[in-house]
N, C-alpha and C positions, 0 to 999 in steps of 0.2 A: 300381211294382207290376206284375207281369205279368199279362196277360189271364187265364191259367190260375188264378192265385192270386185274382185278383178273382171268378172264376165258383165257386172253391172256397168262398170266403167267403160268396158268396150262397147257395150250395147248402146250406152248413151251417146258415146263419141260418134257411133255409126249413124244413130237417129239425128244428131246435130249436122253431120255431113250431109244427110238428106234433107236438112232444113225442116225438120219436124216442128211443128208449133200447133197450138190448139186449132182444131178444125181440119187439119190436114189428114189425109188417109196415106198410110204407108204400107207397101206390099211386103209380106214376110220374105219373099224371095229376094228382096233387097237387103235384107239383114242376115238371115241364117247362113247362106253360103260362105259369106264373109267371115262370120264368127267361127263357123266350122274349119274354115281354112286356117284360123288362128289357133286352132287346136282345141276348141271348145265343143263338147258333145252336144248333140241335139236336146238330150234330156236336161243338161245344165242349162243351157240357153232357155228351155221352156220354163224351168223353175224360176229364173230371174223374170222372164216375161209375165209369169203368172203373179209373181210378188209385185211388179210395177202395175199391173192391172188392179190388183187388190188395193194399191196405194191410190188408185183413181187417175193415174197418169194417162191412160188409154184404156180402150175397150177393144176386144177382138171383134171384128166385122166380118161379114160374109166374104168369101173368096180369098181366104187366108191373108187378111188385111188387118191393120190396126188403125183405129180412128183416135187421133191424139185429143185428149180432153183439156189437159193443162201443161203448163211449162214443164220441161224436162228438169229433173234434179241436177244440180251441179257436181 
């Protein structure tokens, strides 16, 4: 499994733990520190976040937040 896929899985698991669903807003401060604690660098996490945004899963919102647009990948 690639490092990117590993981070994507960890990110989606964290979003699921935060009960992310369409319409919900998630603070990035609820995501990044936990992923950094797992050993993932900020730039690695950002690359995955940008890819998921490009897929239309969420959009970045003001105040370091994410607005979930559709169901998370499994």
